[in-house]
C-alpha positions, -999 to 999 in steps of 0.1 A, spaced: 0 0 0 28 24 10 46 17 -24 14 24 -43 9 58 -25 45 67 -31 43 58 -68 12 79 -70 29 109 -53 59 105 -76 37 104 -107 19 135 -95 52 153 -89 64 144 -124 32 156 -140 33 189 -121 70 194 -131 61 186 -167 33 211 -167 56 240 -157 75 241 -190 42 241 -209 31 272 -191 65 288 -199 61 277 -235 28 295 -237 40 326 -219 75 339 -224 88 311 -246 102 328 -278 87 302 -302 51 294 -310 39 261 -325 27 262 -361 16 238 -388 22 200 -389 43 186 -417 37 150 -425 68 137 -443 70 104 -462 105 91 -471 105 73 -505 132 53 -521 128 48 -558 137 14 -572 158 11 -604 136 17 -634 106 29 -613 113 67 -614 91 75 -644 61 54 -633 62 69 -598 65 104 -612 34 97 -632 16 85 -601 27 116 -582 17 140 -610 -17 123 -614 -34 104 -586 -13 117 -556 -17 153 -567 -54 149 -573 -58 135 -538 -40 164 -523 -60 189 -543 -92 173 -531 -80 175 -495 -70 211 -500 -104 220 -515 -120 206 -484 -98 226 -461 -82 195 -447 -47 205 -457 -30 238 -464 -5 225 -490 18 199 -502 53 196 -518 77 170 -531 114 174 -523 141 155 -541 173 144 -524 199 153 -550 227 134 -533 211 105 -514 235 83 -495 228 46 -490 197 42 -470 184 77 -475 152 86 -494 152 98 -530 120 118 -524 102 134 -495 65 138 -499 52 165 -476 16 174 -466 10 205 -445 -19 209 -422 -28 232 -393 -43 204 -372 -46 166 -371 -80 150 -375 -91 124 -350 -122 104 -340 -154 113 -358 -137 140 -379 -112 115 -392 -140 90 -400 -161 117 -418 -131 127 -439 -124 91 -448 -160 85 -459 -159 117 -480 -125 107 -495 -137 72 -504 -168 86 -520 -147 111 -540 -121 85 -550 -149 60 -561 -128 32 -546 -131 10 -515 -104 11 -488 -95 -24 -498 -89 -13 -534 -67 16 -523 -46 -6 -500 -41 -30 -529 -30 -2 -552 -5 11 -527 8 -25 -523 12 -27 -561 35 4 -560 61 -17 -540 75 -27 -574 86 9 -581 92 24 -547 99 16 -511 86 37 -482 115 40 -458 97 58 -431 77 89 -421 79 118 -397 53 141 -382 70 174 -377 56 206 -363 68 240 -374 81 264 -347 77 301 -354 94 330 -338 70 351 -317 
């Protein structure tokens, strides 16, 4: 019992200490949080460059434009790594948004997107899997912009 109480007090102390920097962050901290940047790291397989470029210029772009027209995202960009080292991505696909959807909002967006795409989730997953022949997803990052106050 005593251990449980001590653990509870320790956890409360940690949470209180963690809350202090957040108040400072909101008050006199010189940086403010901004948009989220979702980054996908893509390695292009030999011979797959043109096919993947066509996918990006067609379907991927259309998907982003749809999301932008709905106000779900603010923008998107493709960056090329001109000197990739072994294990590094060739392309970085970036989508920029001011907030992340969750719960009912995310479900509503998914339903609207599926209706717009005129495809089932199963079809879209299969198509993504088919692109494994021309590219490999190395990873992804969710970054948040920090702006000077």
